[in-house]
C-alpha positions in Angstrom: -7.5 -6.0 -25.2 -5.2 -8.8 -24.7 -1.9 -7.8 -23.0 1.3 -9.8 -22.4 3.5 -6.9 -21.6 6.3 -7.7 -19.2 7.5 -4.5 -17.5 10.7 -4.3 -15.3 10.6 -0.5 -15.0 14.0 1.2 -14.6 17.7 0.7 -15.1 18.3 -0.7 -11.7 16.1 -3.7 -12.4 17.6 -4.2 -15.8 21.0 -4.7 -14.1 19.5 -7.7 -12.3 18.5 -9.8 -15.3 21.5 -12.1 -15.1 20.3 -15.0 -12.8 22.4 -17.3 -10.7 22.2 -21.0 -11.4 19.7 -22.4 -8.8 21.3 -24.7 -6.3 24.8 -23.3 -7.0 26.7 -20.6 -5.3 24.9 -17.3 -5.1 26.5 -14.4 -7.0 27.0 -11.1 -5.1 24.1 -8.7 -5.5 24.8 -5.3 -7.0 25.2 -2.7 -4.3 22.8 -0.3 -6.0 20.2 -3.1 -6.2 20.4 -3.8 -2.5 20.4 -0.1 -1.7 16.9 0.2 -3.3 15.6 -2.1 -0.6 17.2 -0.6 2.4 15.0 0.6 5.3 14.3 4.4 5.5 15.6 6.2 8.6 12.3 8.1 9.2 8.6 7.5 9.2 6.4 9.9 7.2 3.5 11.6 8.8 1.2 14.0 7.0 1.2 17.7 7.7 -2.5 17.4 8.6 -1.6 14.9 11.4 2.0 15.3 12.5 3.4 12.8 15.1 3.2 13.3 18.8 3.9 10.7 21.4 0.7 11.6 23.2 -1.4 10.9 20.1 0.4 7.7 19.4 -0.1 6.4 22.9 -3.7 7.4 22.9 -4.2 5.7 19.5 -2.6 2.5 20.8 -4.9 2.5 23.8 -7.9 2.9 21.5 -6.7 0.2 19.2 -7.0 -2.4 22.0 -10.3 -0.9 23.4 -13.3 -3.1 22.9 -15.6 -0.1 23.5 -15.0 0.8 19.9 -17.5 -1.9 19.0 -21.2 -1.6 19.5 -21.4 -4.7 21.7 -18.1 -3.9 23.5 -16.8 -7.3 22.5 -14.1 -6.7 19.9 -11.4 -4.1 19.3 -9.3 -3.3 16.3 -6.7 -5.7 17.6 -9.3 -8.5 17.6 -8.8 -8.7 13.8 -5.4 -7.0 13.5 -3.5 -9.2 15.9 0.1 -8.3 16.7 1.1 -12.0 16.9 -0.3 -12.6 13.4 1.4 -9.7 11.6 -1.6 -7.5 12.5 -3.9 -9.8 10.5 -6.0 -12.6 12.0 -4.7 -15.8 10.5 -8.0 -16.7 8.8 -8.6 -17.0 5.1 -11.2 -14.2 5.3 -12.3 -11.9 8.2 -15.0 -13.0 10.6 -18.1 -10.9 10.9 -19.7 -10.2 14.3 -22.3 -13.0 13.7 -19.5 -15.5 13.0 -20.0 -15.6 9.2 -17.1 -15.0 6.9 -16.4 -11.6 5.4 -15.6 -11.4 1.7 -11.9 -10.6 2.0 -8.9 -11.3 4.2 -8.0 -8.9 7.0 -5.2 -6.7 5.6 -2.2 -5.9 7.7 -1.6 -2.4 9.1 2.2 -2.9 9.2 4.0 -0.1 7.4 0.8 1.7 6.6 2.7 5.0 7.0 4.1 4.5 3.5 0.8 3.7 1.7 -1.4 6.0 -0.3 -4.7 4.1 -0.3 -6.2 1.6 2.1 -8.4 -1.5 2.1 -7.8 -4.2 -0.5 -9.8 -2.0 -3.1 -8.2 1.3 -2.0 -11.5 3.0 -1.1 -10.0 4.9 1.8 -7.6 7.8 0.9 -5.9 8.0 4.3 -5.4 6.0 7.5 -7.7 8.5 9.2 -10.5 7.7 6.8 -9.8 4.0 7.1 -9.9 3.9 10.9 -13.6 4.8 11.1 -14.7 2.3 8.4 -14.6 -1.0 10.3 -15.9 0.8 13.5 -19.1 1.8 11.7 -19.5 -1.3 9.5 -22.5 -3.3 10.8 -20.8 -6.6 10.1 -17.4 -5.7 11.6 -17.7 -3.5 14.8 -21.2 -2.1 14.4 -20.6 1.0 16.4 -22.5 4.3 16.0 -20.0 7.2 16.2 -22.3 9.4 18.3 -22.8 6.6 20.8 -19.0 5.9 20.9 -18.1 9.5 21.6 -20.7 9.6 24.4 -19.4 6.3 25.9 -15.8 7.4 25.9 -16.6 10.8 27.3 -17.9 9.0 30.4 -14.3 7.8 31.1 -12.6 10.7 32.9 -9.1 9.1 32.5 -9.6 8.8 28.8 -11.0 12.3 28.5 -7.8 13.6 30.1 -5.7 11.6 27.7 -7.6 13.2 24.7 -7.1 16.6 26.2 -3.3 15.9 26.5 -3.1 14.6 22.9 -5.3 17.3 21.4 -4.7 20.5 23.5 -5.9 22.8 20.7 -9.2 21.0 20.1 -12.4 21.8 21.9 -13.9 19.4 22.6 -10.8 17.1 22.5 -12.8 13.9 22.2 -14.6 13.6 18.9 -15.0 11.1 16.2 -12.4 13.0 14.2 -9.8 12.9 17.0 -10.5 9.2 17.6 -9.6 8.6 13.9 -6.6 10.9 14.1 -5.2 9.1 17.2 -5.8 5.7 15.7 -4.0 6.7 12.5 -1.1 8.1 14.4 -0.6 4.9 16.3 -1.0 2.8 13.1 1.8 4.8 11.4 4.1 3.7 14.2 3.5 0.0 13.5 6.6 -0.8 11.5 8.0 -4.2 10.5 11.0 -5.3 12.6 14.6 -6.0 11.4 14.9 -9.0 9.3 17.9 -11.1 8.1 17.4 -9.4 4.7 17.9 -6.0 6.3 21.2 -7.0 7.7 22.3 -8.4 4.4 21.2 -5.2 2.6 23.2 -3.2 5.1 26.4 -5.2 4.4 26.4 -8.4 6.5 27.2 -11.0 3.8 26.4 -13.9 6.2 23.0 -12.6 7.3 21.1 -14.8 4.8 22.0 -18.1 3.2 22.8 -18.9 -0.4 19.3 -20.0 -1.2 17.8 -16.7 -0.1 20.4 -14.8 -2.1 19.6 -16.9 -5.2 15.9 -16.2 -4.5 16.6 -12.4 -4.4 18.3 -12.7 -7.7 15.2 -14.4 -9.1 12.9 -12.0 -7.4 14.6 -9.0 -9.0 15.3 -10.7 -12.3 13.9 -13.7 -14.0 10.7 -14.1 -11.9 9.8 -10.4 -12.2 8.4 -10.1 -8.7 9.9 -6.6 -8.3 7.6 -5.3 -11.0 5.0 -4.9 -8.3 6.9 -5.7 -5.0 9.4 -2.8 -5.1 11.1 -0.7 -2.5 12.0 -1.4 1.1 8.4 -2.4 1.9 8.2 -4.6 -1.2 5.1 -3.1 -2.6 4.3 -0.5 -5.3 1.0 0.3 -3.5 -0.8 -0.2 -6.8 -3.7 -2.4 -7.8 -3.2 -5.5 -10.0 -5.3 -8.4 -11.3 -3.0 -11.3 -10.7 -5.4 -14.0 -12.0 -7.2 -15.3 -8.9 -10.6 -16.8 -9.5 -13.8 -15.1 -8.2 -16.3 -12.4 -9.0 -15.0 -9.7 -6.7 -14.4 -6.6 -8.9 -12.0 -5.0 -6.4 -10.6 -1.7 -7.6 -12.7 -1.8 -10.7 -15.9 -1.3 -8.7 -14.4 1.6 -6.7 -13.2 3.4 -9.8 -16.2 2.3 -11.9 -13.7 1.1 -14.5 -14.2 -2.5 -15.8 -10.7 -2.4 -17.2 -9.3 -2.8 -13.7 -11.8 -5.4 -12.5 -10.3 -8.0 -10.2 -7.4 -5.7 -9.3 -6.4 -5.6 -5.6 -3.7 -3.7 -3.7 -0.2 -5.1 -3.7 0.5 -6.1 -0.1 3.8 -5.6 1.6 6.0 -8.8 1.7 7.4 -8.0 5.2 6.8 -10.6 7.9 5.1 -13.0 5.5 5.6 -16.2 7.4 3.5 -14.7 10.2 0.7 -13.7 7.9 -0.7 -16.7 6.1 -2.9 -17.7 4.4 -2.3 -15.3 1.5 -3.9 -13.1 -1.1 -7.0 -10.8 -0.7 -9.2 -13.9 -0.5 -6.9 -16.1 1.6 -7.0 -18.7 -1.1 -3.3 -19.7 -1.0 -2.2 -21.4 2.2 1.6 -21.3 2.0 4.4 -19.3 0.4 5.1 -22.2 -1.9 1.5 -22.0 -3.1 2.0 -18.3 -3.8 5.0 -18.9 -5.9 3.3 -21.8 -7.7 0.3 -19.5 -8.5 2.5 -17.1 -10.4 4.1 -19.9 -12.4 1.2 -22.2 -12.9 -1.9 -20.2 -12.0 -4.9 -19.6 -14.0 -6.4 -17.8 -15.8 -3.4 -17.1 -18.0 -3.0 -13.7 -19.6 -4.7 -14.7 -22.8 -7.8 -15.8 -20.8 -8.6 -12.6 -18.9 -7.8 -9.2 -20.5 -7.8 -7.4 -17.1 -4.7 -9.2 -15.9 -1.9 -6.9 -14.9 0.7 -6.0 -17.6 3.2 -6.3 -14.8 2.5 -10.0 -14.5 5.2 -11.9 -16.3 4.8 -15.3 -18.0 7.6 -17.3 -16.3 8.9 -20.8 -15.9 10.7 -21.8 -12.8 12.3 -25.1 -11.7 11.4 -26.7 -8.4 14.8 -25.6 -7.0 14.2 -22.0 -8.2 10.8 -22.0 -6.5 12.3 -23.1 -3.3 14.9 -20.4 -3.6 12.2 -17.8 -4.0 10.5 -19.1 -0.8 13.8 -18.9 1.0 14.2 -15.3 0.1 10.6 -14.4 1.1 11.3 -16.1 4.5 14.4 -13.8 4.9 11.9 -10.9 5.1 10.5 -12.2 8.4 11.6 -10.0 11.3 13.7 -11.6 14.0 14.4 -8.3 15.9 12.4 -5.2 16.8 12.6 -2.2 14.4 15.1 0.5 15.3 13.9 3.6 17.0 12.1 5.8 14.4 12.4 9.4 13.6 9.1 11.1 12.7 9.2 13.1 9.5 6.3 15.5 8.7 5.7 15.5 5.0 5.2 19.1 3.7 3.2 19.5 0.5 5.3 19.7 -2.7 5.7 23.2 -4.1 5.2 23.8 -7.8 8.1 25.7 -9.3 7.6 24.9 -13.0 5.1 26.3 -15.4 4.6 23.6 -18.0 1.7 22.7 -20.2 2.4 18.9 -20.3 3.2 16.2 -17.8 4.5 12.7 -18.5 3.5 9.5 -16.9 6.3 6.9 -16.8 7.5 4.2 -14.5 4.6 4.9 -12.1 5.5 8.5 -11.6 4.4 11.9 -12.9 7.2 14.0 -14.3 7.4 16.7 -13.2 5.6 16.0 -9.9 4.5 19.6 -9.3 3.4 22.1 -11.8 1.9 25.6 -12.0 -0.9 26.5 -14.4 -3.4 29.4 -14.8 -7.1 29.2 -14.1 -8.7 27.5 -17.1 -5.3 26.7 -18.8 -5.3 23.1 -20.2 -2.8 20.8 -18.5 -2.0 17.9 -20.8 -1.0 14.6 -19.2 0.6 12.1 -21.6 0.8 8.4 -20.7 4.3 7.8 -21.9 4.5 4.4 -20.3 3.9 0.8 -21.2 1.3 0.6 -18.4 -2.3 1.8 -18.3 -3.0 4.8 -16.1 -5.8 7.0 -14.8 -5.9 10.6 -13.7 -8.2 11.7 -10.9 -8.8 14.8 -8.8 -11.0 14.5 -5.7 -11.4 18.0 -4.3 -14.4 19.9 -3.1 -13.6 22.7 -5.5 -13.1 20.4 -8.5 -13.3 16.8 -9.4 -11.9 15.0 -12.5 -11.6 11.5 -13.8 -9.8 10.6 -17.0 -11.2 7.0 -17.1 -8.9 4.3 -18.5 -5.9 5.9 -20.1 -3.9 3.6 -22.4 -0.2 4.1 -23.3 0.2 6.9 -25.8 -3.1 8.6 -24.8 -3.2 12.2 -23.5 -5.8 13.7 -21.2 -6.4 17.3 -20.4 -7.2 18.9 -17.0 -8.3 22.5 -16.4 -9.1 24.0 -13.0 -11.8 26.6 -12.4 -10.3 28.6 -9.5 -7.0 29.3 -7.9 -5.5 26.9 -5.3 -3.4 23.8 -4.8 -4.9 20.6 -6.2 -3.6 17.0 -6.0 -4.0 14.6 -8.9 -3.3 10.9 -8.7 -3.5 7.7 -10.6 -6.4 5.6 -9.4 -4.5 2.4 -10.5 -1.1 3.4 -9.1 -2.0 5.7 -6.3 1.6 6.5 -5.3 1.7 8.5 -8.5 0.8 12.0 -7.2 0.9 15.4 -9.1 0.6 18.7 -7.3 -1.0 21.4 -9.4 -0.8 25.0 -8.3 -3.5 27.0 -10.0 -3.0 30.8 -10.2 -4.8 33.7 -11.7 -1.9 34.4 -14.0 0.5 31.8 -15.5 
């Protein structure tokens, strides 16, 4: 199916379609538009792993501990370097034998706001992600049983685990290693950037070129279709037309319709994080902009290309303005002190037989149904979606769901279930299943 749909998604973005003349004075951005990109005042932590300073400190200690690798010669920080935006500065990661891995090292910055991890989204949490590279024979090649035994020989570290996990016995396990690492990683937040000061009301914090670039970003260039919110990512998976045979999300979901789709990265601290893309194929921000304007394949050449990918034409001056805006996202000051917020599960208060999918959300986001009662989910969007349930009590997968299509879910036993879109994982639906409707 050939698709050339250009989606802007929401009234806020529609208000930004008037574009300033590149090279001229920048027009004032609408306050409600800037508000959509302002930093949150708290960091979300899951109810299953709430924040504690002891866990965060332990996780940071482990992150820099080379004993997490089988040869005791590399730590998490060896590839996720703080001075390189928690990446490694290489086009693709380097295996323990020195050979190149298939993909670029992804940043861990602002992972607290993400729903799926790795470029293909195969990990559903930071806790699950943390143990992946440790066990991978090409990355850290560490056996978890051996790791636990080695760390338990360190009395000081054992005491730190006991302090961080006072209710666990034993306190030092593979699970608590992952839990501590994930807690620390959620505290790794991008610093304050010139853009943040501008969004907060300082009109002089960025120059005219960056302001014009923001106008293009949220308007004519359509970047905001995928790079939305304060972290400049929708957390979804898109085929943006890069060459190569890597199936990405399509392999994980076993859905050829989303082959070559990879996770939208945050745009925070970009100048520290080159080269760019999942394969490290674009060396500069200017090359990234050029790819979206001139890149191949074009939409008519590969049917899996994201419908959020616009067909645009930009002048050299406009391209330079976009780069100036992206550079304004580079932090020049530490992040403000954060407040930890524990995310409690949503509570279903509505008993409805049908849920709508639109603008990358389920509406309503929490419903109540009876055991065996069909729950219809309508794709009322211009995007393709997918509905999945991964639960020990019940699994479901709708496959590729095109606009206008309806799928049905039914649950065999009472309880709370979580459905999500495999293509846009920030779309989550809480389903409370009861014996009686």
